[in-house]
N, C-alpha and C positions, 0 to 999 in steps of 0.2 A: 800524356800523349805528346809526341814531338810535333814541331812546327809544320813539317811537310804534311803529316797526316791531318792536322787541323785545317790546313789550307785546302786539302783535297775534300775534306768534309764540308767546308764552306761552299765548294763548287757543287756539292750534291744537288741542291734545288734546281740549279740551271741545267745540269746534266740530266736529271730525272725528267724535267720538262721536255727536253729534247728527245729522250728515249721514248717517253710515252706518246708524244705528239707525232714524231717522225718515224721512229722505229716500229712502234706498235699501232700507229695511226689511230690512236684513241682521241676522241673529240675533246677539245679544250674544256668544255663544260664538265667533263668527267675528270680530266687529267689535273686541272689547276687546283681543285679542292684537295686532291692527294698531295700535290706539291706544297700547298700551304701548310697542311698538317705536318709534313716531314720537316719543313723549315722551322715550325714552332717547336717541334721535338728537339731538333739540333740546338736551337737557341736555349731551350730550358735545360737540356741534359749536358751538352758539350760546352756551351758558352756560359752556363750557369746564370742566365738572365732570370730575373724574378718573373713570376707569372703575371704580376701587375704590369710590368714593363711590356711584356709580350702583348697583353690585352690592350694596353694604351696605344701601342704601335698599330694594332689591328684597327682600333677606332680611328686613329689618324689616317690610316689607309682608306677607311670607308668614307671619311669626309672628302678626301681627294677623289675617290671614285664618284661621289655625287657630283663634284665639279666637272669631271670629264663627261659623265652621262648627260649633264645639263647642256653641255656644248654639242654633244652628238645629237641629242634630241632636237635642238634648235636647227642644226645644219640639215638633218634629214627632213624635218618638218617643212622647211623652206623648199627643199627639192620636191617633196610630194605635193605641196601646195601648188607649185608651178606646173607640175605634171597635170594636175586636175583643172587648173585655170586656163590651160592652153598656152602658158608661157614658154614651156620647153618646146612645144610644136612651133611657136613663132621663132624661137632662136634657131631651131633646125632649118626652117624655111629661109632664114637669113644667110645660111651657109651655102645653099644650093645656088648654082649659077655663077660662083666665083671663078672656078676653073674646072674643065673636064678631066684634068690630070689627077689621077688618084694619089700621087705623091704629094701634090699641093693640098688636096683635100685632107690627107692624113696630118700634114703639118698644121693646118689651120684648125681643123675640128679636134684632132686628138691632142696635139702639142699645146697650142695656144688656148683654145677653149677648155681643154682638159686641165691645163695648169690653173686656169681661173676657178674652175669647179673645185679643184684640190684646195686652192687658197680659201675658198668660201666654205667648203663642206668637209673635206678630208675624209678619213675613215673609209677609204676604198671606194668612195662614191664616183671619182672621175671615170674610172674604167667602166663602172656600172652605168654611167650616163653616156659616155662617149661611144662605147661599144654598140648599143642599139641605135644611136644616131648614125654611126658609120654603116651599119647594116641597112638602115633606111635609105642611105645614099647609094647603096649597091655594093658594099664590101662583103666578101665572104665572112661568115660569122667567126671562124677561127682567126682570120686575119685581123678582124676588128678587136678581138680579145687580146691577141698578142700585141698589137699596136697600143691598145688601151692600157695594157699592163706596163708598157715602157714610159707612160706618163708618170708612173709611181716612182719617181726618182728626184729630179731637181726641185720640184715645187713642194715635196712632201714635208721637209723640215718645217716649212711655214704653212702647212695645211691646216684646215679648220681654224682660220685666223690665228695661227701660231701655236696651236695646242702642243705639238711635240716639244717645243722649246719652253713655252710659258708654263705648261703643266709637267711635261716629261723631264726636262733638265732641272727646273726649279725643284720639283718634287723628288727627283732622283739624287740630288746632292744634299749634303748636310748643311743646309742654308744657315742655320744658327751658328754652327761651329766655324764655317768659312767667314761669315760676317764678322765674328769676333776677331779673327786673324786679320781680315782686311782692315778693320777699324784700327787695330794695333799698328798696321803698316801705313796708316794715313789715307786709306781708300775706303770704298763702300761697296755694298752688294750690287746696287743698281749699275754702277760703272763696270763692275766685273761681269755682270750678266749681259750688258750691252756689248762688251768685248767678245764674249762667246758668240752672241748673235751675229756680230759683224764678221767674225772669222768663219762661221757657218755659211753666211751669204756669199762671201768672197770665194770660198772653196767650191761651193756649188756652182757659182757663176763660171769658174774656170773649167770645171769638169763637165758641167751641163751644156756648155756651148756646142758640143758635138752631138748631143742627144737627138735633135731632129734629124740629122744626117744618118745616125746609126739606126734610128727608127725606120726611115724609109728604105734604107739599104737592106735591113733584115726583112722588111715586107716584100721588097722586090726579089730577094734571094729565095724566099720560101713560097711566095704566092704569085710570082710572075710567070708568064708563059715560057720565058727562057730560063727561069730559075737562076738569074744572073745578078751578082753583086754589082756589076757595072751599071745596070739599069738604075740602081739606087744612087751610085756615085755620080751619075750624070746630072743630077739635080743639086750637086754640092753647093754651088754658089748661092742658090736660093735658100737651101737648108741652113747654111751658115749665116746668111742674112737674117733668117727667122730666129736662129739661135741668139745672135747678137741683140736683135730687137727685144728679146725677152730678158736675157741675163743682165744687160746693162742697167735698165730701170729696176730690176729685181735686186741687184747688189746694192744700188744706191738707196733703195727703200730699206733694206736690212741695216745698212750702216747709219742712215740718217733718221729713220722712223721707228725702228724696233722690229720685233718678230711677228707682229700681227699682219703686216701688209705686203711683204715682198712678192709672194706668188700672185696675189690679186693685181697689184700694180704692174708687175712685169707682164702679166698676161693682157691686161687692158691696153697698156701702151703698145705691146707687141701686136695685138689685133688691129689697133688703130693704124699702125705702120704697114703691117704685112698684107692685110686684106686689100687695101687700095693698090699696093704694089703688084699683087697677084693679078688683079683685074686688068692692070696695064701690061702684064706680061714681063715685068721687071725681073731680070736674071733667070727667067725660065728657059729651059732647053727648047729646041725647035720641035722635038718629037713629044707627043702626048702619050704617057704611059697608062695602061689600063690592065685589069685582070684578064685572064682568058675568058672566053665565052662561058656564061654561067652553066650551060648544059654540060660542059666538060669538067666542072669542078669535082674533085674527089669527095666522097661521102663525108670524110672527117672534117671538111671545111664548112659543112652546112649545119646550121642549128635546126632544132625541131620546133622553134617558135616563129610565128608570123609577127614580125615587129611592125607595129602600127603606132603612129603618133597622130591620132585623129584630133582635129580641133573639137572644142567642147560642143556637144550637140545643140543645135538650135541657135548658135551664135556665129556671127561673122568671124573669120579668122583674125586673130590678134595681130597688131603691128609688131615688127621686130623691136622697135623702141620700147613698147609696153612690155614685151617679153623680158628685155634686159633690165628694165627700170628697177625691179627689186634688188638685183645684184649691185647696181650702181648705188642705190640707197644704202645698202649694207656697207659698201666701201666708205661712203661719205660719213655715215653714222659712226663707224668704227674709228675713222680718223678723228672726228670731233670728240668722241669719248676718250681718246687717248692723248689728245693734244690741247684741248680747251680745259684749262685747270678747274674752273667752277663746275663744268659739266662732270668732269672726272670725280671731283670731290662729292658731288651729289650722288653719283652712281655708287661710289665706294662706301658712302655713309650707311647703306643697308648691308650690314655684315653679320653673318651668323657664325659664331666661332666657339672654340673650347680651348682655353689656355690651361697649361699644366694638366693635361688629361690624366685622370686618376692619380693626381699628385706628382706626376713625373714632370719636373720643371722644364725640361728641354723638349718635351713632346707637345705640340699644339697643332690645331687645324682650324681653318676658317674658310668661309664661303661668301663671295660677293655676287649674288644672283643677277643683279642688274649690270654690274661692270663686266662680268665674265662674258665672252662672246655669245654664249647661249642666250643671255638676256637680250642682247642687241638683235640676234637672229629672230627671236620670238616677236620683238617689236616690229621688225621688218615683215614678218608673216602677217601680223595684224593689219599693217598698212596695205600689204598686197591683197588681202581679202577684200578691202574696200576699193583699191585701184582697179582690180580685175573683176569687180562686181560678182564675187563668187556666191553660189547658193550654199545654204547651211549644210546640205547633204555632202557637197564636195569638201567642205572644210572638215566635216566629221570623218569622211573617208581618209583624208590626208592625215588627220590626227591619229586615227586608228592604225593605219599602216606604219606610221612613225613609232608609235608606242610598241607595236609588235617587234619592230627592228631593235628598238632600245632594250627590250627585255632579253632578247637573244644576246646582245653585246654585254649587257649589264651583269648577267650572272657570272660570266667569266671574270670580269674586272673586280667583282666583289671578293674574289680570292687572290687574284694576281697582285693587286696594288697593296693590300695589307701584307702579303708575303714580302714584297719589296721593302716596305717600311720596317719590318722586323729585321731584315738583313742590315739596313742602314743604321738602325738604332741599337744594334747589338754591341756597340763599343762600350756601353755601360753594362758591366757584368761582374759576377762574383768570381770569375776565373782569372781576372786581370789580363784579358786578351784584347787584342785590337779587334775592331769590327770585322765582320765576315768579308765585306768587299775589300778591306785593306789586306786581310789574310790571303784572299785570292790574288790580289794585285802583286803581293810580295813574291808569291810562287811564280807568277808569269814573268815578272821583271827579272827574277833570278834566272829563269830558264831561257828567256829569249834575249834579254839584255837590251842594248841601245837600239837594236833594229825593231823593237816592238812597235813604234809608231806606224810602220808599214802595215802591220797586222791589225791595228786599232779599228779601222773602218770595217774590216771583215768581221771582227767581233761584234760590232754594232749591227751589221747585216744579219749575222747569225741570230742575234737577239730578236730582230724583226721577223725573221723567218720562223722562229719558234713561237713568238707571241702573236704574230700576225699584225703587228702594230709598231710604228716608229715611236709613238708616245710611250708604250709599255717597254720597248727596248731601252729607251732613254731612262725610264724609271728604274729598270733593273740594273743597268750597267754604267750609268753616269758616274756614280760614286766609285765604282771599280776602276774606271778609266782615270778618274781624278787621282786615285791613290797610286796607280801605276806611274803617272806623271810625277807625282811627289817622290816616289821611290827612285825614279831616273833623274830627278832634278831638272825637269824641263817644264815648259809652260802648261799649267793645269787647264787653263782656258782653251788652249789650242787642242789639247788631247780630248777634252769634252766635245769640242767642235768636230773633231774627226769621228767620234762616236756618233754624233747626231747625223752627220753626212752619210756615214756607212749604214746607219739604221734606216735612213730614207731610201737608199739604194736597195736594201733588203726587202722593201715592199714589192719590188718587181717579181720576187719569187715567193712572197708570203702566200701560203695556201689559202688563207682566209680571203684575201683579195682576189685570187684567181677564181675561187668558187663563186664569189659575189658577181664578178664580171661574166663568168661563164653562164650563170643562172639567168642573167638578163637576156641572153640570146639563145637559150636552149641548148647549151653545150655541156651540161653537167656530165661528169664521167670522163671527160677528155682533158682534165687538168694537167696530166703528165705531159701531154703533147705541147701544151702552152709553156710549161716550165722548161722543157728542153730547149725552147727557142729564147726564152727570156733570161736564161742563165748567162748567155754571152754578154749582153749589155750590163748585167749585174757585175760580172767579173771585171769588165772594163772600168766600171765606176769605182769599185773598191780598190783596185790596183792603182789607178791614177790618183785617187785620193790619198792612198798610203804613201805614194811617191811624193806628193805635195807635202805630206806631213813630215817626211824625212828632210826635205829641202827647208821647210819652215823652221824645224828645230836645229838642224846641224849646218845649214848654209846661211840662212837669213838670221837665225838666232832670235826668234820671236820670244817675247817675255810677257809677263802679266804682273799685277800688283803683289801676288803671293811669292814670286821668286825674284822680283826686281828686274 
């Protein structure tokens, strides 16, 4: 079989996922098992991988899946615990009274608080939390979902305490092979991984600076009385101020601290700066903007759920400080666990792993349940139960709802991540072929050539659109992007960073996230309306990122330890 046909065959799993999920609108829980089986058949028959190696790759993928599910569970459990303790209601109450201008409310509630929730929880939760909060403040349900979806951009690469980078990029690259090459070049994996993290943070900071302005402009254009772009642009000074207040600490955290903290630190610093400024009217326009009178709203704007954030029955309303305290504790504990060496060593000491799975020396998997963000999140949940003096029934309900959510997400990942590991481990085969991601990369590099970096973020966004997840997009495509960079002779770290940034932007149009956000405000069935509005900021994000990629490679000449 010639090289072009083999390369096209390597693309089959990704194309099949797209056709089934988008073309035929088949649910991921049905589509992904089919894609996994097709991938295994291609590996066995065309690449001549041994059955043992395919099975070992599957087990490796399942270990990685457990790690991701542990983080998802912790993030969702904390959110559901706060919903039942009255913590989320307290946070909501803290936002009311800052400013009557809906544009200011959108920037503070959706952009800054939403970015914090993304940093702490990830996995589509910011829109699902921010949308009902905005409806409770008086936003039309559709406007709340559209604005909520636009949060799913800049903070997403560092969402769920860095999962898309920590799990997605690390798990998506051939870490063992790259580490060997780095060692030969006098470098190491940790420094290379931090370089990717820094480049992701800096790229996001540049592109994301305009996102608060784009968010309120889209809101004013589609939901204002005058349907005017100008009403959004009128608040540009304040929106840019809010953008800077978030992206500067965000970028510094990414460069100095690593992938776990940028979104949380950027949002906390941003809130501390922007909220007092808004209360004093700093940089705010003289006119106060609002939606038309609720009686004149079109039917498609209104959800069929009555959003209520009641305080816990029989209890005095919780203070704003107590509502926020669990998230502050989470940030503090994460920083300690990553920076205080004795604590880090103690947490990492509990490790469940499998080296040389089924005798395959280069395939291994391990799990550190206490060190992974999931362990820290569960510790914070236990502290929250005591701090908020929760009843056993409330804790049981939070646990039950989180488990149901986990089972829904878990089934799809049980097939998606093993499929990715088969692709990555396909380089060892009886047919003497390069791995499938390398074969795909060669076809793309030959076809598009040196302008490929412009399209790299769009490829990442497409992966997120198909998979409904930045983490899974990085798992599927990081090795592919790495291989294209090698074929073009440019920085592999920067190309993987473009993948991660594009995959984050793709969350704005990921069906999975739109459905989750729409469900919270009773708008199920109107996802298409939301997508038609969020496609504009998505196109801005991937195009601007692609342009930055071209400048980085061919004007600045960025490098990394693999290319010198």
